mmCIF entry with sequence, helices, sheets and N, C-alpha, C, O atoms, coordinates in Angstrom:
data_MODEL
# 
_entry.id   MODEL 
# 
_entity.id                         1 
_entity.type                       polymer 
_entity.pdbx_number_of_molecules   1 
# 
_entity_poly.entity_id                      1 
_entity_poly.type                           'polypeptide(L)' 
_entity_poly.nstd_linkage                   no 
_entity_poly.nstd_monomer                   no 
_entity_poly.pdbx_seq_one_letter_code       MTLNDELMELPQDDGRRLAVFTAAPGSPDAAALKLLTRLATGDAARVSTEAPYV 
_entity_poly.pdbx_seq_one_letter_code_can   MTLNDELMELPQDDGRRLAVFTAAPGSPDAAALKLLTRLATGDAARVSTEAPYV 
_entity_poly.pdbx_strand_id                 A 
# 
loop_
_entity_poly_seq.entity_id 
_entity_poly_seq.num 
_entity_poly_seq.mon_id 
_entity_poly_seq.hetero 
1 1  MET n 
1 2  THR n 
1 3  LEU n 
1 4  ASN n 
1 5  ASP n 
1 6  GLU n 
1 7  LEU n 
1 8  MET n 
1 9  GLU n 
1 10 LEU n 
1 11 PRO n 
1 12 GLN n 
1 13 ASP n 
1 14 ASP n 
1 15 GLY n 
1 16 ARG n 
1 17 ARG n 
1 18 LEU n 
1 19 ALA n 
1 20 VAL n 
1 21 PHE n 
1 22 THR n 
1 23 ALA n 
1 24 ALA n 
1 25 PRO n 
1 26 GLY n 
1 27 SER n 
1 28 PRO n 
1 29 ASP n 
1 30 ALA n 
1 31 ALA n 
1 32 ALA n 
1 33 LEU n 
1 34 LYS n 
1 35 LEU n 
1 36 LEU n 
1 37 THR n 
1 38 ARG n 
1 39 LEU n 
1 40 ALA n 
1 41 THR n 
1 42 GLY n 
1 43 ASP n 
1 44 ALA n 
1 45 ALA n 
1 46 ARG n 
1 47 VAL n 
1 48 SER n 
1 49 THR n 
1 50 GLU n 
1 51 ALA n 
1 52 PRO n 
1 53 TYR n 
1 54 VAL n 
# 
_struct_asym.id          A 
_struct_asym.entity_id   1 
# 
loop_
_struct_conf.conf_type_id 
_struct_conf.id 
_struct_conf.pdbx_PDB_helix_id 
_struct_conf.beg_label_comp_id 
_struct_conf.beg_label_asym_id 
_struct_conf.beg_label_seq_id 
_struct_conf.pdbx_beg_PDB_ins_code 
_struct_conf.end_label_comp_id 
_struct_conf.end_label_asym_id 
_struct_conf.end_label_seq_id 
_struct_conf.pdbx_end_PDB_ins_code 
_struct_conf.beg_auth_comp_id 
_struct_conf.beg_auth_asym_id 
_struct_conf.beg_auth_seq_id 
_struct_conf.end_auth_comp_id 
_struct_conf.end_auth_asym_id 
_struct_conf.end_auth_seq_id 
_struct_conf.pdbx_PDB_helix_class 
_struct_conf.details 
_struct_conf.pdbx_PDB_helix_length 
HELX_P HELX_P1 AA1 PRO A 28 ? ALA A 40 ? PRO A 28 ALA A 40 1 ? 13 
HELX_P HELX_P2 AA2 ALA A 44 ? ARG A 46 ? ALA A 44 ARG A 46 5 ? 3  
# 
_struct_conf_type.id          HELX_P 
_struct_conf_type.criteria    ? 
_struct_conf_type.reference   ? 
# 
_struct_sheet.id               AA1 
_struct_sheet.type             ? 
_struct_sheet.number_strands   2 
_struct_sheet.details          ? 
# 
_struct_sheet_order.sheet_id     AA1 
_struct_sheet_order.range_id_1   1 
_struct_sheet_order.range_id_2   2 
_struct_sheet_order.offset       ? 
_struct_sheet_order.sense        anti-parallel 
# 
loop_
_struct_sheet_range.sheet_id 
_struct_sheet_range.id 
_struct_sheet_range.beg_label_comp_id 
_struct_sheet_range.beg_label_asym_id 
_struct_sheet_range.beg_label_seq_id 
_struct_sheet_range.pdbx_beg_PDB_ins_code 
_struct_sheet_range.end_label_comp_id 
_struct_sheet_range.end_label_asym_id 
_struct_sheet_range.end_label_seq_id 
_struct_sheet_range.pdbx_end_PDB_ins_code 
_struct_sheet_range.beg_auth_comp_id 
_struct_sheet_range.beg_auth_asym_id 
_struct_sheet_range.beg_auth_seq_id 
_struct_sheet_range.end_auth_comp_id 
_struct_sheet_range.end_auth_asym_id 
_struct_sheet_range.end_auth_seq_id 
AA1 1 ASN A 4  ? GLU A 9  ? ASN A 4  GLU A 9  
AA1 2 ARG A 17 ? THR A 22 ? ARG A 17 THR A 22 
# 
loop_
_atom_site.group_PDB 
_atom_site.id 
_atom_site.type_symbol 
_atom_site.label_atom_id 
_atom_site.label_alt_id 
_atom_site.label_comp_id 
_atom_site.label_asym_id 
_atom_site.label_entity_id 
_atom_site.label_seq_id 
_atom_site.pdbx_PDB_ins_code 
_atom_site.Cartn_x 
_atom_site.Cartn_y 
_atom_site.Cartn_z 
_atom_site.occupancy 
_atom_site.B_iso_or_equiv 
_atom_site.pdbx_formal_charge 
_atom_site.auth_seq_id 
_atom_site.auth_comp_id 
_atom_site.auth_asym_id 
_atom_site.auth_atom_id 
_atom_site.pdbx_PDB_model_num 
ATOM 1   N N  . MET A 1 1  ? 87.300  42.906 65.607 1.00 0.00 ? 1  MET A N  1 
ATOM 2   C CA . MET A 1 1  ? 86.754  44.070 66.192 1.00 0.00 ? 1  MET A CA 1 
ATOM 3   C C  . MET A 1 1  ? 85.463  44.435 65.389 1.00 0.00 ? 1  MET A C  1 
ATOM 4   O O  . MET A 1 1  ? 85.437  44.448 64.158 1.00 0.00 ? 1  MET A O  1 
ATOM 5   N N  . THR A 1 2  ? 84.367  44.738 66.206 1.00 0.00 ? 2  THR A N  1 
ATOM 6   C CA . THR A 1 2  ? 83.107  45.063 65.531 1.00 0.00 ? 2  THR A CA 1 
ATOM 7   C C  . THR A 1 2  ? 82.881  46.539 65.864 1.00 0.00 ? 2  THR A C  1 
ATOM 8   O O  . THR A 1 2  ? 82.904  46.987 67.011 1.00 0.00 ? 2  THR A O  1 
ATOM 9   N N  . LEU A 1 3  ? 82.654  47.279 64.714 1.00 0.00 ? 3  LEU A N  1 
ATOM 10  C CA . LEU A 1 3  ? 82.496  48.763 64.854 1.00 0.00 ? 3  LEU A CA 1 
ATOM 11  C C  . LEU A 1 3  ? 81.116  49.196 64.267 1.00 0.00 ? 3  LEU A C  1 
ATOM 12  O O  . LEU A 1 3  ? 80.595  48.526 63.376 1.00 0.00 ? 3  LEU A O  1 
ATOM 13  N N  . ASN A 1 4  ? 80.570  50.236 64.731 1.00 0.00 ? 4  ASN A N  1 
ATOM 14  C CA . ASN A 1 4  ? 79.469  50.846 64.163 1.00 0.00 ? 4  ASN A CA 1 
ATOM 15  C C  . ASN A 1 4  ? 79.997  51.922 63.174 1.00 0.00 ? 4  ASN A C  1 
ATOM 16  O O  . ASN A 1 4  ? 81.007  52.564 63.460 1.00 0.00 ? 4  ASN A O  1 
ATOM 17  N N  . ASP A 1 5  ? 79.327  52.122 62.024 1.00 0.00 ? 5  ASP A N  1 
ATOM 18  C CA . ASP A 1 5  ? 79.774  53.192 61.111 1.00 0.00 ? 5  ASP A CA 1 
ATOM 19  C C  . ASP A 1 5  ? 78.584  54.070 60.675 1.00 0.00 ? 5  ASP A C  1 
ATOM 20  O O  . ASP A 1 5  ? 77.431  53.655 60.563 1.00 0.00 ? 5  ASP A O  1 
ATOM 21  N N  . GLU A 1 6  ? 78.970  55.256 60.457 1.00 0.00 ? 6  GLU A N  1 
ATOM 22  C CA . GLU A 1 6  ? 77.970  56.297 59.917 1.00 0.00 ? 6  GLU A CA 1 
ATOM 23  C C  . GLU A 1 6  ? 78.691  57.041 58.797 1.00 0.00 ? 6  GLU A C  1 
ATOM 24  O O  . GLU A 1 6  ? 79.824  57.497 58.945 1.00 0.00 ? 6  GLU A O  1 
ATOM 25  N N  . LEU A 1 7  ? 78.004  57.140 57.701 1.00 0.00 ? 7  LEU A N  1 
ATOM 26  C CA . LEU A 1 7  ? 78.499  57.939 56.581 1.00 0.00 ? 7  LEU A CA 1 
ATOM 27  C C  . LEU A 1 7  ? 77.677  59.221 56.417 1.00 0.00 ? 7  LEU A C  1 
ATOM 28  O O  . LEU A 1 7  ? 76.447  59.206 56.404 1.00 0.00 ? 7  LEU A O  1 
ATOM 29  N N  . MET A 1 8  ? 78.360  60.249 56.302 1.00 0.00 ? 8  MET A N  1 
ATOM 30  C CA . MET A 1 8  ? 77.674  61.539 56.161 1.00 0.00 ? 8  MET A CA 1 
ATOM 31  C C  . MET A 1 8  ? 78.101  62.281 54.904 1.00 0.00 ? 8  MET A C  1 
ATOM 32  O O  . MET A 1 8  ? 79.291  62.447 54.634 1.00 0.00 ? 8  MET A O  1 
ATOM 33  N N  . GLU A 1 9  ? 77.146  62.707 54.170 1.00 0.00 ? 9  GLU A N  1 
ATOM 34  C CA . GLU A 1 9  ? 77.420  63.539 52.945 1.00 0.00 ? 9  GLU A CA 1 
ATOM 35  C C  . GLU A 1 9  ? 77.982  64.936 53.368 1.00 0.00 ? 9  GLU A C  1 
ATOM 36  O O  . GLU A 1 9  ? 77.478  65.506 54.335 1.00 0.00 ? 9  GLU A O  1 
ATOM 37  N N  . LEU A 1 10 ? 78.941  65.465 52.719 1.00 0.00 ? 10 LEU A N  1 
ATOM 38  C CA . LEU A 1 10 ? 79.415  66.821 52.917 1.00 0.00 ? 10 LEU A CA 1 
ATOM 39  C C  . LEU A 1 10 ? 78.767  67.672 51.865 1.00 0.00 ? 10 LEU A C  1 
ATOM 40  O O  . LEU A 1 10 ? 79.053  67.533 50.676 1.00 0.00 ? 10 LEU A O  1 
ATOM 41  N N  . PRO A 1 11 ? 77.887  68.564 52.301 1.00 0.00 ? 11 PRO A N  1 
ATOM 42  C CA . PRO A 1 11 ? 77.043  69.319 51.309 1.00 0.00 ? 11 PRO A CA 1 
ATOM 43  C C  . PRO A 1 11 ? 77.937  70.264 50.465 1.00 0.00 ? 11 PRO A C  1 
ATOM 44  O O  . PRO A 1 11 ? 77.546  70.592 49.345 1.00 0.00 ? 11 PRO A O  1 
ATOM 45  N N  . GLN A 1 12 ? 79.081  70.703 50.931 1.00 0.00 ? 12 GLN A N  1 
ATOM 46  C CA . GLN A 1 12 ? 79.910  71.696 50.218 1.00 0.00 ? 12 GLN A CA 1 
ATOM 47  C C  . GLN A 1 12 ? 80.921  71.020 49.242 1.00 0.00 ? 12 GLN A C  1 
ATOM 48  O O  . GLN A 1 12 ? 81.543  71.663 48.396 1.00 0.00 ? 12 GLN A O  1 
ATOM 49  N N  . ASP A 1 13 ? 81.037  69.687 49.422 1.00 0.00 ? 13 ASP A N  1 
ATOM 50  C CA . ASP A 1 13 ? 82.058  68.959 48.648 1.00 0.00 ? 13 ASP A CA 1 
ATOM 51  C C  . ASP A 1 13 ? 81.333  67.834 47.852 1.00 0.00 ? 13 ASP A C  1 
ATOM 52  O O  . ASP A 1 13 ? 80.910  66.819 48.405 1.00 0.00 ? 13 ASP A O  1 
ATOM 53  N N  . ASP A 1 14 ? 81.217  68.077 46.526 1.00 0.00 ? 14 ASP A N  1 
ATOM 54  C CA . ASP A 1 14 ? 80.554  67.211 45.651 1.00 0.00 ? 14 ASP A CA 1 
ATOM 55  C C  . ASP A 1 14 ? 81.111  65.734 45.665 1.00 0.00 ? 14 ASP A C  1 
ATOM 56  O O  . ASP A 1 14 ? 82.235  65.493 45.224 1.00 0.00 ? 14 ASP A O  1 
ATOM 57  N N  . GLY A 1 15 ? 80.335  64.802 46.159 1.00 0.00 ? 15 GLY A N  1 
ATOM 58  C CA . GLY A 1 15 ? 80.693  63.410 46.178 1.00 0.00 ? 15 GLY A CA 1 
ATOM 59  C C  . GLY A 1 15 ? 81.501  62.930 47.340 1.00 0.00 ? 15 GLY A C  1 
ATOM 60  O O  . GLY A 1 15 ? 81.732  61.729 47.478 1.00 0.00 ? 15 GLY A O  1 
ATOM 61  N N  . ARG A 1 16 ? 81.946  63.844 48.194 1.00 0.00 ? 16 ARG A N  1 
ATOM 62  C CA . ARG A 1 16 ? 82.780  63.433 49.427 1.00 0.00 ? 16 ARG A CA 1 
ATOM 63  C C  . ARG A 1 16 ? 81.861  63.137 50.546 1.00 0.00 ? 16 ARG A C  1 
ATOM 64  O O  . ARG A 1 16 ? 80.798  63.741 50.692 1.00 0.00 ? 16 ARG A O  1 
ATOM 65  N N  . ARG A 1 17 ? 82.304  62.140 51.389 1.00 0.00 ? 17 ARG A N  1 
ATOM 66  C CA . ARG A 1 17 ? 81.602  61.749 52.542 1.00 0.00 ? 17 ARG A CA 1 
ATOM 67  C C  . ARG A 1 17 ? 82.565  61.553 53.699 1.00 0.00 ? 17 ARG A C  1 
ATOM 68  O O  . ARG A 1 17 ? 83.745  61.243 53.538 1.00 0.00 ? 17 ARG A O  1 
ATOM 69  N N  . LEU A 1 18 ? 81.982  61.756 54.884 1.00 0.00 ? 18 LEU A N  1 
ATOM 70  C CA . LEU A 1 18 ? 82.799  61.634 56.164 1.00 0.00 ? 18 LEU A CA 1 
ATOM 71  C C  . LEU A 1 18 ? 82.257  60.360 56.741 1.00 0.00 ? 18 LEU A C  1 
ATOM 72  O O  . LEU A 1 18 ? 81.053  60.169 56.917 1.00 0.00 ? 18 LEU A O  1 
ATOM 73  N N  . ALA A 1 19 ? 83.283  59.424 57.052 1.00 0.00 ? 19 ALA A N  1 
ATOM 74  C CA . ALA A 1 19 ? 83.020  58.161 57.700 1.00 0.00 ? 19 ALA A CA 1 
ATOM 75  C C  . ALA A 1 19 ? 83.417  58.283 59.242 1.00 0.00 ? 19 ALA A C  1 
ATOM 76  O O  . ALA A 1 19 ? 84.504  58.755 59.577 1.00 0.00 ? 19 ALA A O  1 
ATOM 77  N N  . VAL A 1 20 ? 82.506  57.847 60.121 1.00 0.00 ? 20 VAL A N  1 
ATOM 78  C CA . VAL A 1 20 ? 82.730  57.828 61.559 1.00 0.00 ? 20 VAL A CA 1 
ATOM 79  C C  . VAL A 1 20 ? 82.572  56.451 62.028 1.00 0.00 ? 20 VAL A C  1 
ATOM 80  O O  . VAL A 1 20 ? 81.544  55.834 61.747 1.00 0.00 ? 20 VAL A O  1 
ATOM 81  N N  . PHE A 1 21 ? 83.604  55.864 62.792 1.00 0.00 ? 21 PHE A N  1 
ATOM 82  C CA . PHE A 1 21 ? 83.509  54.565 63.362 1.00 0.00 ? 21 PHE A CA 1 
ATOM 83  C C  . PHE A 1 21 ? 83.572  54.594 64.828 1.00 0.00 ? 21 PHE A C  1 
ATOM 84  O O  . PHE A 1 21 ? 84.478  55.197 65.402 1.00 0.00 ? 21 PHE A O  1 
ATOM 85  N N  . THR A 1 22 ? 82.630  53.956 65.468 1.00 0.00 ? 22 THR A N  1 
ATOM 86  C CA . THR A 1 22 ? 82.585  53.854 66.932 1.00 0.00 ? 22 THR A CA 1 
ATOM 87  C C  . THR A 1 22 ? 82.342  52.458 67.389 1.00 0.00 ? 22 THR A C  1 
ATOM 88  O O  . THR A 1 22 ? 81.975  51.562 66.630 1.00 0.00 ? 22 THR A O  1 
ATOM 89  N N  . ALA A 1 23 ? 82.565  52.310 68.685 1.00 0.00 ? 23 ALA A N  1 
ATOM 90  C CA . ALA A 1 23 ? 82.335  50.920 69.288 1.00 0.00 ? 23 ALA A CA 1 
ATOM 91  C C  . ALA A 1 23 ? 81.524  51.175 70.549 1.00 0.00 ? 23 ALA A C  1 
ATOM 92  O O  . ALA A 1 23 ? 81.500  52.278 71.095 1.00 0.00 ? 23 ALA A O  1 
ATOM 93  N N  . ALA A 1 24 ? 80.849  50.090 70.996 1.00 0.00 ? 24 ALA A N  1 
ATOM 94  C CA . ALA A 1 24 ? 79.969  50.222 72.087 1.00 0.00 ? 24 ALA A CA 1 
ATOM 95  C C  . ALA A 1 24 ? 80.812  50.596 73.356 1.00 0.00 ? 24 ALA A C  1 
ATOM 96  O O  . ALA A 1 24 ? 81.824  49.953 73.632 1.00 0.00 ? 24 ALA A O  1 
ATOM 97  N N  . PRO A 1 25 ? 80.403  51.590 74.082 1.00 0.00 ? 25 PRO A N  1 
ATOM 98  C CA . PRO A 1 25 ? 81.164  52.049 75.257 1.00 0.00 ? 25 PRO A CA 1 
ATOM 99  C C  . PRO A 1 25 ? 81.362  50.895 76.280 1.00 0.00 ? 25 PRO A C  1 
ATOM 100 O O  . PRO A 1 25 ? 80.445  50.144 76.611 1.00 0.00 ? 25 PRO A O  1 
ATOM 101 N N  . GLY A 1 26 ? 82.614  50.813 76.746 1.00 0.00 ? 26 GLY A N  1 
ATOM 102 C CA . GLY A 1 26 ? 83.021  49.768 77.797 1.00 0.00 ? 26 GLY A CA 1 
ATOM 103 C C  . GLY A 1 26 ? 83.204  48.409 77.142 1.00 0.00 ? 26 GLY A C  1 
ATOM 104 O O  . GLY A 1 26 ? 83.415  47.456 77.892 1.00 0.00 ? 26 GLY A O  1 
ATOM 105 N N  . SER A 1 27 ? 83.151  48.215 75.875 1.00 0.00 ? 27 SER A N  1 
ATOM 106 C CA . SER A 1 27 ? 83.254  46.963 75.303 1.00 0.00 ? 27 SER A CA 1 
ATOM 107 C C  . SER A 1 27 ? 84.701  46.654 74.948 1.00 0.00 ? 27 SER A C  1 
ATOM 108 O O  . SER A 1 27 ? 85.504  47.571 74.772 1.00 0.00 ? 27 SER A O  1 
ATOM 109 N N  . PRO A 1 28 ? 85.050  45.343 74.839 1.00 0.00 ? 28 PRO A N  1 
ATOM 110 C CA . PRO A 1 28 ? 86.418  45.040 74.340 1.00 0.00 ? 28 PRO A CA 1 
ATOM 111 C C  . PRO A 1 28 ? 86.762  45.698 73.062 1.00 0.00 ? 28 PRO A C  1 
ATOM 112 O O  . PRO A 1 28 ? 87.929  45.982 72.793 1.00 0.00 ? 28 PRO A O  1 
ATOM 113 N N  . ASP A 1 29 ? 85.689  45.968 72.199 1.00 0.00 ? 29 ASP A N  1 
ATOM 114 C CA . ASP A 1 29 ? 85.949  46.594 70.869 1.00 0.00 ? 29 ASP A CA 1 
ATOM 115 C C  . ASP A 1 29 ? 86.347  48.042 71.102 1.00 0.00 ? 29 ASP A C  1 
ATOM 116 O O  . ASP A 1 29 ? 87.201  48.581 70.397 1.00 0.00 ? 29 ASP A O  1 
ATOM 117 N N  . ALA A 1 30 ? 85.748  48.647 72.057 1.00 0.00 ? 30 ALA A N  1 
ATOM 118 C CA . ALA A 1 30 ? 86.095  50.126 72.401 1.00 0.00 ? 30 ALA A CA 1 
ATOM 119 C C  . ALA A 1 30 ? 87.538  50.188 72.955 1.00 0.00 ? 30 ALA A C  1 
ATOM 120 O O  . ALA A 1 30 ? 88.275  51.139 72.693 1.00 0.00 ? 30 ALA A O  1 
ATOM 121 N N  . ALA A 1 31 ? 87.906  49.180 73.702 1.00 0.00 ? 31 ALA A N  1 
ATOM 122 C CA . ALA A 1 31 ? 89.286  49.186 74.293 1.00 0.00 ? 31 ALA A CA 1 
ATOM 123 C C  . ALA A 1 31 ? 90.262  48.967 73.121 1.00 0.00 ? 31 ALA A C  1 
ATOM 124 O O  . ALA A 1 31 ? 91.320  49.595 73.075 1.00 0.00 ? 31 ALA A O  1 
ATOM 125 N N  . ALA A 1 32 ? 89.906  48.067 72.164 1.00 0.00 ? 32 ALA A N  1 
ATOM 126 C CA . ALA A 1 32 ? 90.786  47.828 71.065 1.00 0.00 ? 32 ALA A CA 1 
ATOM 127 C C  . ALA A 1 32 ? 90.927  49.059 70.191 1.00 0.00 ? 32 ALA A C  1 
ATOM 128 O O  . ALA A 1 32 ? 92.010  49.384 69.704 1.00 0.00 ? 32 ALA A O  1 
ATOM 129 N N  . LEU A 1 33 ? 89.809  49.730 70.008 1.00 0.00 ? 33 LEU A N  1 
ATOM 130 C CA . LEU A 1 33 ? 89.795  50.931 69.187 1.00 0.00 ? 33 LEU A CA 1 
ATOM 131 C C  . LEU A 1 33 ? 90.674  52.013 69.820 1.00 0.00 ? 33 LEU A C  1 
ATOM 132 O O  . LEU A 1 33 ? 91.417  52.695 69.114 1.00 0.00 ? 33 LEU A O  1 
ATOM 133 N N  . LYS A 1 34 ? 90.594  52.181 71.194 1.00 0.00 ? 34 LYS A N  1 
ATOM 134 C CA . LYS A 1 34 ? 91.440  53.135 71.871 1.00 0.00 ? 34 LYS A CA 1 
ATOM 135 C C  . LYS A 1 34 ? 92.908  52.748 71.774 1.00 0.00 ? 34 LYS A C  1 
ATOM 136 O O  . LYS A 1 34 ? 93.774  53.609 71.618 1.00 0.00 ? 34 LYS A O  1 
ATOM 137 N N  . LEU A 1 35 ? 93.191  51.426 71.869 1.00 0.00 ? 35 LEU A N  1 
ATOM 138 C CA . LEU A 1 35 ? 94.564  51.013 71.696 1.00 0.00 ? 35 LEU A CA 1 
ATOM 139 C C  . LEU A 1 35 ? 95.055  51.323 70.299 1.00 0.00 ? 35 LEU A C  1 
ATOM 140 O O  . LEU A 1 35 ? 96.160  51.841 70.142 1.00 0.00 ? 35 LEU A O  1 
ATOM 141 N N  . LEU A 1 36 ? 94.272  51.023 69.285 1.00 0.00 ? 36 LEU A N  1 
ATOM 142 C CA . LEU A 1 36 ? 94.714  51.321 67.901 1.00 0.00 ? 36 LEU A CA 1 
ATOM 143 C C  . LEU A 1 36 ? 94.857  52.808 67.719 1.00 0.00 ? 36 LEU A C  1 
ATOM 144 O O  . LEU A 1 36 ? 95.723  53.207 66.940 1.00 0.00 ? 36 LEU A O  1 
ATOM 145 N N  . THR A 1 37 ? 94.094  53.670 68.362 1.00 0.00 ? 37 THR A N  1 
ATOM 146 C CA . THR A 1 37 ? 94.280  55.102 68.258 1.00 0.00 ? 37 THR A CA 1 
ATOM 147 C C  . THR A 1 37 ? 95.540  55.524 68.898 1.00 0.00 ? 37 THR A C  1 
ATOM 148 O O  . THR A 1 37 ? 96.202  56.432 68.395 1.00 0.00 ? 37 THR A O  1 
ATOM 149 N N  . ARG A 1 38 ? 95.923  54.907 70.006 1.00 0.00 ? 38 ARG A N  1 
ATOM 150 C CA . ARG A 1 38 ? 97.174  55.330 70.643 1.00 0.00 ? 38 ARG A CA 1 
ATOM 151 C C  . ARG A 1 38 ? 98.408  54.978 69.879 1.00 0.00 ? 38 ARG A C  1 
ATOM 152 O O  . ARG A 1 38 ? 99.392  55.717 69.871 1.00 0.00 ? 38 ARG A O  1 
ATOM 153 N N  . LEU A 1 39 ? 98.344  53.772 69.196 1.00 0.00 ? 39 LEU A N  1 
ATOM 154 C CA . LEU A 1 39 ? 99.381  53.223 68.402 1.00 0.00 ? 39 LEU A CA 1 
ATOM 155 C C  . LEU A 1 39 ? 99.504  54.141 67.156 1.00 0.00 ? 39 LEU A C  1 
ATOM 156 O O  . LEU A 1 39 ? 100.617 54.508 66.781 1.00 0.00 ? 39 LEU A O  1 
ATOM 157 N N  . ALA A 1 40 ? 98.426  54.496 66.544 1.00 0.00 ? 40 ALA A N  1 
ATOM 158 C CA . ALA A 1 40 ? 98.464  55.349 65.365 1.00 0.00 ? 40 ALA A CA 1 
ATOM 159 C C  . ALA A 1 40 ? 98.933  56.740 65.544 1.00 0.00 ? 40 ALA A C  1 
ATOM 160 O O  . ALA A 1 40 ? 99.472  57.352 64.622 1.00 0.00 ? 40 ALA A O  1 
ATOM 161 N N  . THR A 1 41 ? 98.722  57.281 66.794 1.00 0.00 ? 41 THR A N  1 
ATOM 162 C CA . THR A 1 41 ? 99.084  58.662 67.058 1.00 0.00 ? 41 THR A CA 1 
ATOM 163 C C  . THR A 1 41 ? 100.440 58.737 67.711 1.00 0.00 ? 41 THR A C  1 
ATOM 164 O O  . THR A 1 41 ? 100.868 59.833 68.074 1.00 0.00 ? 41 THR A O  1 
ATOM 165 N N  . GLY A 1 42 ? 101.146 57.626 67.882 1.00 0.00 ? 42 GLY A N  1 
ATOM 166 C CA . GLY A 1 42 ? 102.473 57.623 68.493 1.00 0.00 ? 42 GLY A CA 1 
ATOM 167 C C  . GLY A 1 42 ? 102.413 57.710 70.009 1.00 0.00 ? 42 GLY A C  1 
ATOM 168 O O  . GLY A 1 42 ? 103.421 58.048 70.629 1.00 0.00 ? 42 GLY A O  1 
ATOM 169 N N  . ASP A 1 43 ? 101.365 57.444 70.585 1.00 0.00 ? 43 ASP A N  1 
ATOM 170 C CA . ASP A 1 43 ? 101.172 57.494 72.082 1.00 0.00 ? 43 ASP A CA 1 
ATOM 171 C C  . ASP A 1 43 ? 101.436 56.041 72.631 1.00 0.00 ? 43 ASP A C  1 
ATOM 172 O O  . ASP A 1 43 ? 100.746 55.628 73.563 1.00 0.00 ? 43 ASP A O  1 
ATOM 173 N N  . ALA A 1 44 ? 102.356 55.311 72.110 1.00 0.00 ? 44 ALA A N  1 
ATOM 174 C CA . ALA A 1 44 ? 102.586 53.998 72.398 1.00 0.00 ? 44 ALA A CA 1 
ATOM 175 C C  . ALA A 1 44 ? 103.125 53.804 73.861 1.00 0.00 ? 44 ALA A C  1 
ATOM 176 O O  . ALA A 1 44 ? 103.060 52.717 74.437 1.00 0.00 ? 44 ALA A O  1 
ATOM 177 N N  . ALA A 1 45 ? 103.668 54.949 74.425 1.00 0.00 ? 45 ALA A N  1 
ATOM 178 C CA . ALA A 1 45 ? 104.218 54.885 75.776 1.00 0.00 ? 45 ALA A CA 1 
ATOM 179 C C  . ALA A 1 45 ? 102.993 54.594 76.788 1.00 0.00 ? 45 ALA A C  1 
ATOM 180 O O  . ALA A 1 45 ? 103.205 54.065 77.879 1.00 0.00 ? 45 ALA A O  1 
ATOM 181 N N  . ARG A 1 46 ? 101.831 54.930 76.408 1.00 0.00 ? 46 ARG A N  1 
ATOM 182 C CA . ARG A 1 46 ? 100.639 54.591 77.325 1.00 0.00 ? 46 ARG A CA 1 
ATOM 183 C C  . ARG A 1 46 ? 100.068 53.269 77.046 1.00 0.00 ? 46 ARG A C  1 
ATOM 184 O O  . ARG A 1 46 ? 99.055  52.921 77.653 1.00 0.00 ? 46 ARG A O  1 
ATOM 185 N N  . VAL A 1 47 ? 100.640 52.478 76.158 1.00 0.00 ? 47 VAL A N  1 
ATOM 186 C CA . VAL A 1 47 ? 100.153 51.204 75.868 1.00 0.00 ? 47 VAL A CA 1 
ATOM 187 C C  . VAL A 1 47 ? 100.800 50.126 76.768 1.00 0.00 ? 47 VAL A C  1 
ATOM 188 O O  . VAL A 1 47 ? 102.023 49.982 76.774 1.00 0.00 ? 47 VAL A O  1 
ATOM 189 N N  . SER A 1 48 ? 100.014 49.403 77.496 1.00 0.00 ? 48 SER A N  1 
ATOM 190 C CA . SER A 1 48 ? 100.500 48.385 78.459 1.00 0.00 ? 48 SER A CA 1 
ATOM 191 C C  . SER A 1 48 ? 100.623 47.039 77.670 1.00 0.00 ? 48 SER A C  1 
ATOM 192 O O  . SER A 1 48 ? 99.727  46.654 76.918 1.00 0.00 ? 48 SER A O  1 
ATOM 193 N N  . THR A 1 49 ? 101.735 46.374 77.876 1.00 0.00 ? 49 THR A N  1 
ATOM 194 C CA . THR A 1 49 ? 101.837 45.040 77.257 1.00 0.00 ? 49 THR A CA 1 
ATOM 195 C C  . THR A 1 49 ? 101.271 43.928 78.074 1.00 0.00 ? 49 THR A C  1 
ATOM 196 O O  . THR A 1 49 ? 101.116 42.798 77.609 1.00 0.00 ? 49 THR A O  1 
ATOM 197 N N  . GLU A 1 50 ? 100.954 44.271 79.341 1.00 0.00 ? 50 GLU A N  1 
ATOM 198 C CA . GLU A 1 50 ? 100.460 43.267 80.232 1.00 0.00 ? 50 GLU A CA 1 
ATOM 199 C C  . GLU A 1 50 ? 98.956  43.088 80.184 1.00 0.00 ? 50 GLU A C  1 
ATOM 200 O O  . GLU A 1 50 ? 98.437  41.995 80.411 1.00 0.00 ? 50 GLU A O  1 
ATOM 201 N N  . ALA A 1 51 ? 98.221  44.242 79.866 1.00 0.00 ? 51 ALA A N  1 
ATOM 202 C CA . ALA A 1 51 ? 96.780  44.199 79.837 1.00 0.00 ? 51 ALA A CA 1 
ATOM 203 C C  . ALA A 1 51 ? 96.349  44.414 78.364 1.00 0.00 ? 51 ALA A C  1 
ATOM 204 O O  . ALA A 1 51 ? 96.787  45.388 77.751 1.00 0.00 ? 51 ALA A O  1 
ATOM 205 N N  . PRO A 1 52 ? 95.532  43.563 77.799 1.00 0.00 ? 52 PRO A N  1 
ATOM 206 C CA . PRO A 1 52 ? 95.124  43.735 76.401 1.00 0.00 ? 52 PRO A CA 1 
ATOM 207 C C  . PRO A 1 52 ? 94.152  44.845 76.184 1.00 0.00 ? 52 PRO A C  1 
ATOM 208 O O  . PRO A 1 52 ? 94.032  45.359 75.072 1.00 0.00 ? 52 PRO A O  1 
ATOM 209 N N  . TYR A 1 53 ? 93.459  45.228 77.212 1.00 0.00 ? 53 TYR A N  1 
ATOM 210 C CA . TYR A 1 53 ? 92.516  46.317 77.038 1.00 0.00 ? 53 TYR A CA 1 
ATOM 211 C C  . TYR A 1 53 ? 92.970  47.456 77.906 1.00 0.00 ? 53 TYR A C  1 
ATOM 212 O O  . TYR A 1 53 ? 92.991  47.341 79.132 1.00 0.00 ? 53 TYR A O  1 
ATOM 213 N N  . VAL A 1 54 ? 93.338  48.564 77.279 1.00 0.00 ? 54 VAL A N  1 
ATOM 214 C CA . VAL A 1 54 ? 93.842  49.712 78.071 1.00 0.00 ? 54 VAL A CA 1 
ATOM 215 C C  . VAL A 1 54 ? 92.753  50.789 78.112 1.00 0.00 ? 54 VAL A C  1 
ATOM 216 O O  . VAL A 1 54 ? 92.948  51.842 78.719 1.00 0.00 ? 54 VAL A O  1 
# 
């Protein structure tokens, strides 16, 4: 899976950063990221075992 990343400094927190990862819209990577999100949040009921890209 290929993702874009952006790191942002948090001005109120010394040394802490926020990392944001995204994938190109409509790409297989975006579908894989969406699937990973569903699995990580316990929304596995919406995951299809027949189609690799949900």
